[in-house]
C-alpha angles and dihedrals in degrees: 000000000000111000142187099037114204128177089200093081114104121237103255105159113137135200120203119195130175137137125252109308092012094116107248094156090046090054095050090053102040110021093091099250096111125074115249091242105026136180090231131181120182134196094210108169096168100038098250090156101043110140115235111197112224095011116145089214125081105268136171111022115322087339092305124120117263117200112221128204126188104196132059092237097052094042094047091049093048093045093048091051094047093046093047091052090065088217128118116274143169116209134156140201112222107176119202090233109029116210143150089264091056091049092049091049089053092049092048089055091050090050093049091050098046116119121187090218092064137044119240117187115206126191122199110193124204090007098175090064091063098046119098097194143008092237128089113324106232104178143086087288091051090050091054089054100044100036105018097090092069090055100046098264118144111190121205108196117195125191142145102223124038092198090065099056131078118269088239089074097057094039093051099043107078090184117063124182111194126192132173113326127220099214138030090239091059092046091050093049093051091044088057091047091051096039094234137120113277089233089068088064095040089056094059121116126209111289092018120107148178113230118206113202123201097262113084110258094013102132130163133188118227126194116188098166089116089069090066104018092175095052 
């Protein structure tokens, strides 16, 4: 199970929310919240980070190869080997039939592996699809959010609509990166979370974001349109 608890670790969990075409995956790669050489584990049900050799587009994770595995056995073996090496890695679990149960199994493995002496970055893609309510998340995923900081876990939660995810996610992610929103309700919720006028969010373009830092009122503007200049 999780070992080497330390309250000295900073709270670094991040939520990324943007509508279709808003650039959530771009933000998680290029918004500066990920170490340059991470120990990175991804729940990637739809292959958003599959590496395509020779592609002119940005593929993998920040143009680095991500190794994908489609069964629990092969992923667990690959993750255990990568984590034991104490070297940077980028691996992903891409189950043949994605489900909440598969996501929770993945999170339980991350929790069991977490070591307060090392940082482990964990991405959960399409999070709203794996949530069964908008109330408190009481599960292995919820445990990674609420207790993971003390054990070196940094959770990166990615979703389209904030109104479809549990309140635990927004309350436990001190960093929030907000792109274009699909509905007024989502824009209003994230405006409240960030403490800004809703019009600031409604004015966003694809690949532009508002970044809410932990300190109240600490807001940044991010523009990642240079990553995909033809978008």
